[in-house]
Structures are given as C-alpha cells and as structure tokens.
C-alpha positions in Angstrom: 7.6 11.0 57.6 4.4 9.6 56.2 3.4 11.2 52.9 -0.2 11.4 53.8 0.7 14.1 56.4 1.8 16.5 53.8 0.4 15.5 50.4 -2.7 17.6 50.8 -0.5 20.6 51.4 1.3 20.3 48.1 -0.4 22.8 45.9 -0.8 22.4 42.2 1.6 25.3 41.5 4.3 23.1 43.0 3.4 19.6 42.0 0.3 17.7 41.1 -0.1 15.1 43.7 -1.1 11.7 42.3 -1.1 8.3 43.9 1.7 7.3 41.4 3.9 10.3 42.3 3.2 9.8 46.1 4.2 6.1 45.8 7.4 6.9 43.8 8.4 9.6 46.2 7.8 7.3 49.2 9.9 4.5 47.6 12.7 7.1 46.9 12.7 8.2 50.5 12.9 4.7 51.8 15.5 3.4 49.3 17.9 6.3 49.8 17.1 6.9 53.5 15.8 10.4 53.0 14.0 12.4 55.7 12.8 16.0 55.5 11.2 18.5 57.9 7.6 19.5 57.4 8.7 22.8 55.9 10.9 21.0 53.3 8.7 18.1 52.2 6.5 20.0 49.7 9.4 21.6 47.9 11.4 18.3 47.9 8.4 16.5 46.3 8.1 19.3 43.7 11.8 18.9 42.8 11.4 15.2 42.7 8.4 15.5 40.3 10.4 17.9 38.0 13.4 15.5 37.9 11.1 12.7 36.9 10.0 14.9 34.0 13.6 15.6 33.1 14.4 11.8 33.2 11.5 11.1 30.9 12.7 13.9 28.5 16.2 12.5 28.5 14.9 9.0 27.8 13.0 10.3 24.8 16.2 11.9 23.5 18.3 8.8 24.1 15.7 6.6 22.3 15.6 9.1 19.3 19.4 8.8 19.2 19.0 5.0 18.6 19.4 4.0 22.3 17.2 2.9 25.1 15.8 4.3 28.4 18.8 4.9 30.7 17.3 7.5 33.1 15.2 7.1 36.1 15.1 7.6 39.9 18.5 8.2 41.5 19.8 9.4 44.9 19.9 12.9 43.5 16.2 13.3 42.7 15.6 15.8 45.6 18.1 18.3 44.2 17.4 20.8 41.5 19.8 20.6 38.5 21.5 23.7 39.8 21.9 22.2 43.3 23.2 19.0 41.9 25.9 20.8 39.8 27.0 23.0 42.6 27.4 20.0 45.0 28.7 17.2 42.9 30.1 18.8 39.8 32.4 21.7 38.9 30.1 24.1 37.0 32.9 26.6 36.3 35.4 24.1 35.2 37.6 24.7 32.1 40.3 22.2 31.2 43.8 23.4 31.8 45.8 24.7 28.8 48.7 22.2 28.9 50.9 20.5 26.5 49.3 17.3 25.2 50.6 14.7 22.9 50.1 11.2 21.6 49.5 8.4 24.1 51.9 5.6 24.7 51.9 3.6 21.4 50.6 0.0 21.3 51.3 -2.7 18.8 47.6 -3.5 18.3 44.4 -2.2 19.7 42.3 -4.7 21.6 38.7 -5.2 20.4 37.6 -4.6 24.0 39.4 -3.7 27.2 38.2 -3.8 30.8 40.8 -3.1 33.4 38.4 -4.3 36.1 39.0 -7.9 34.9 42.7 -7.3 35.1 42.3 -6.3 38.8 43.9 -3.0 38.0 41.1 -0.9 39.4 40.2 -0.4 43.1 36.6 -0.6 44.4 34.2 2.3 43.6 34.6 5.2 46.0 32.3 7.9 47.2 33.2 11.6 47.2 30.0 12.5 49.1 28.7 16.1 49.0 32.1 17.5 48.0 33.3 18.6 44.6 36.5 16.6 44.9 36.0 14.5 41.8 39.3 15.9 40.4 41.1 14.5 43.4 39.4 11.1 43.2 40.1 10.9 39.4 43.8 11.6 40.0 44.0 9.2 43.0 42.4 6.4 41.1 44.7 6.8 38.1 47.7 6.8 40.4 46.4 3.5 42.0 46.0 1.8 38.7 49.1 3.0 37.0 51.3 2.3 40.0 50.1 -1.3 39.9 50.7 -1.5 36.1 53.7 0.8 35.6 55.3 1.7 39.0 58.9 1.5 40.0 60.7 2.5 36.8 58.1 0.9 34.5 58.3 -2.5 36.2 54.8 -3.8 37.3 54.6 -4.1 41.1 51.5 -6.2 41.0 50.3 -4.2 44.0 47.0 -2.4 43.9 46.5 -0.1 46.9 43.7 2.2 47.9 45.3 5.6 48.1 44.2 8.8 49.9 41.9 11.1 47.9 41.6 13.1 51.2 45.3 14.0 51.2 45.0 15.6 47.7 41.6 17.2 48.6 42.9 18.8 51.8 46.6 19.4 51.1 46.8 20.5 47.4 46.6 24.3 47.9 46.8 25.0 44.2 43.3 23.5 43.9 40.0 24.2 45.7 39.3 21.1 47.7 35.5 20.6 47.7 35.2 23.6 45.4 36.9 21.8 42.5 40.3 21.4 41.0 42.4 19.8 38.2 43.9 16.4 37.8 47.0 17.9 36.4 47.8 20.0 39.5 46.8 17.1 41.7 49.6 15.0 40.1 52.0 17.9 40.5 51.0 18.2 44.2 51.7 14.5 44.8 55.1 14.8 43.1 56.1 17.9 45.1 54.8 16.5 48.4 57.0 13.4 48.0 54.1 11.0 47.5 50.7 10.0 48.7 49.5 8.0 51.7 47.2 5.1 51.7 43.4 5.5 52.3 43.9 3.4 55.5 46.4 5.9 56.9 44.6 9.0 55.7 40.9 8.2 55.3 38.3 10.3 53.4 36.4 12.7 55.7 35.0 15.3 53.2 31.7 13.5 52.5 29.7 16.4 54.2 31.3 19.0 51.9 34.2 20.3 54.0 37.6 20.3 52.5 39.3 19.8 55.9 42.8 20.8 57.1 45.9 19.0 55.8 47.2 16.2 57.9 49.8 14.7 55.6 52.5 12.6 57.2 55.5 12.2 54.9 56.7 9.2 56.8 53.6 7.3 55.7 54.1 7.8 51.9 53.1 4.7 50.0 53.5 5.8 46.4 55.5 8.5 44.6 54.9 9.9 41.1 57.3 11.6 38.7 54.6 13.7 37.0 51.9 13.2 34.5 51.2 13.0 30.8 48.5 15.0 29.0 46.9 13.2 26.0 45.7 15.0 22.9 41.9 15.1 22.5 40.2 12.5 20.3 38.5 9.2 20.8 41.2 7.3 18.9 43.8 8.7 21.4 41.6 7.7 24.3 41.3 4.2 23.0 45.0 3.9 22.5 45.6 5.2 26.0 43.2 2.7 27.5 45.2 -0.1 26.0 48.0 0.9 28.4 46.0 1.7 31.5 42.8 3.2 32.9 43.2 6.9 32.4 41.8 10.0 34.2 39.3 11.9 32.1 37.1 15.0 32.7 33.8 15.2 30.9 30.3 16.7 30.8 28.2 15.1 33.5 24.9 16.9 34.1 23.0 14.0 32.5 24.5 11.8 35.2 22.0 13.1 37.7 19.3 10.8 36.4 21.4 8.0 34.9 20.4 4.5 36.2 22.0 2.1 33.7 22.5 1.3 30.0 24.4 3.0 27.2 24.2 6.8 27.3 23.7 8.3 23.8 22.8 11.9 24.5 24.8 14.3 26.6 25.7 18.0 26.9 29.2 19.4 26.1 30.0 21.5 29.2 32.9 19.6 30.9 32.3 19.7 34.7 33.3 16.4 36.2 36.4 14.2 36.5 36.3 10.4 36.6 38.3 7.3 35.5 38.0 5.7 32.1 38.6 1.9 32.7 37.9 0.4 29.3 35.7 0.1 26.2 33.9 -2.5 24.1 34.0 -2.3 20.3 32.2 -5.6 19.9 28.9 -4.2 21.3 26.3 -2.4 19.2 26.7 0.4 19.8 30.3 0.3 21.0 30.8 2.1 24.2 33.3 3.4 26.8 33.3 2.1 30.4 33.6 4.9 32.9 34.0 4.7 36.7 32.4 7.4 38.8 33.0 8.3 42.5 29.4 8.5 43.7 29.3 5.0 45.4 28.0 1.7 44.0 24.4 3.0 44.6 24.7 5.2 41.4 24.5 4.0 37.8 25.7 0.4 37.1 27.2 -0.3 40.5 29.1 3.0 40.3 29.9 2.8 36.5 28.4 4.3 33.4 28.6 3.2 29.7 28.9 6.0 27.2 28.4 5.5 23.4 31.5 5.9 21.2 31.7 7.7 17.9 30.8 11.4 18.5 33.0 12.3 21.5 29.8 12.2 23.6 30.0 14.1 26.9 33.3 15.5 25.5 34.8 12.2 26.9 38.1 12.6 25.1 38.7 16.3 25.7 40.8 16.1 28.9 42.8 12.9 29.2 45.7 12.5 31.7 47.7 9.8 33.5 50.5 9.7 36.0 54.1 8.9 35.2 56.6 7.2 37.5 
C-alpha cells in the first residue's frame, strides 16, 4: 500500500506525519514484507513512531552506561511493547524452583569462548509468532551437548537439527505457544524416550498454534538422561560455557528494538529462553554471546552481545543443560 494514500489521515493525536517518518515506515514495510489494511495503517504507523522513540530512549541509556547505539528498526516495530511480549516472550514467567549446583569444573577458563567456531551450534532457528522459546532453548542445548557429550560422555562428533516442534506440541506439562520451562522440556524428552530430528518432525507453529502431538517413537534420534541446573552467577555461567553452550532464560523486552552491538542496559524481568554460546573477555567491554530464535533477520544475524559484569538482563539467573 502506498503511504501517500493514508498519510493525510493520520491525525496528530496518533503520530505526527513527517517526510522522515513516512520514508522510514515505507522502508520498514518493504524490508520486512509488511502489508496492512486501510483500517490498520494509521494505528500501525503510530505504533512504529512510538517504537522509534523507545529505540532512541534506549540508545541514550546505553550510551550513558558507557556503550553505543544498539537499538533501531527491527521486524517488531509494528507491535506495541505489550503485543510483543504477549507474542514472542513469556510475560508471566518465573524460573522454576529447582536444585541448582556448581557447573562441571574446568582446569582453566578460556579468555574467550565461541562454540560456533567449534561447530557445536546449529543454524539460527525461528520460533515465529509462538511463545515456544523454552522449547527452542532446550532443543538447541540438546543438539549441542549431544555433539559434545553424548553417548556416555564420549563425543559423537554429530551435530543434528532436532525437533523443537515435538517438545512444543507433545510436552503436556508446559504450555506450547503459551510458554514453558527448559527443565520440564528436558524431563519430557527423557520420559518420551527421546527426540526426533527436525527433518522428521518439522516446526509448524510459526503462526502461533501449538499443534497436536505427532511424535513417532520409532524415529527417535537422541535420548537424554535428564538435566543439570546451575547456580546463579556470572562466574558459574562462564565456567559452564567452557564445557558447552548452555540454555539460559533472561529478561528480553529490550530485544524488541535491538539491531546490533553490545547491550549495556536491560530490565530484570526474566521472560525469554535462549542459548548462551560463548563470551569474550578480551573485548572492552567484555560480553556474552547469546543465540536467539527469531531468525537471522534479527540482531546480529540472530545473535546478541550482552555486556558482562552486572548480571545484565539477569543472564545468569536460570542456567540449565542436558545430561546423557
């Protein structure tokens, strides 16, 4: 739809229409293949304008914290913060009260660690309009740890894409697209006898529907024995990351406008599960490397860097990994 058709109808109470705003909104629609009805267009432009203001405010906060501009136009700019949280996050999430302990000890911490370079991480995935981040986080950890630790602790050397859809649809102790926990996801996989590959059980919940369970036990590719919960603290997260890319749950409302760079300001309400794949202590500031599940079109080709030192975004509050 041409912006000229509706721009005159956007009243000042909704958004002040300027050539700059019109151009940015048009570029946004083209880049992310967005289309709206004539009834939607004015409200969507208003939301877009407000999200630009939020991105600018966040950039100011990030710069005051000693960082740089890391926020801008993303695929989520036509959603209010409330709509974004309800669709892509888990706004009512509270980490499970489980027994947590020290991570697997290591002889010496590496100055930097990036499991992508070790080819222990599959390609970035896309959960779509479904709050299934918890299932993706658990699935990704199983993929990585199976390659590194599988079969009685002996590395298999095999990195497989496993089925996040199986966990999303079949784990009845969790809520599918309405959220869940990595801990119960691991428990489900163990009790079910394993998890299928993505090829055998592909992801179909991109539109926000949990779907019915279609698990076929004869197609199990990987089995898990259980999981380990790691005590909170950045030092524990760093130790854990020397053994493998762990599952973490963190506060992610600032992710709506993140475009790239090292994030230095964040809220503390944990509402999203992802995969921590490394860190860099040689950088200034040092940072964590986190893999998201919103496709390579978000952030830094699907990843975000988060500053170390203050448990930013509560990054070390909910750490788990599977056992075999």
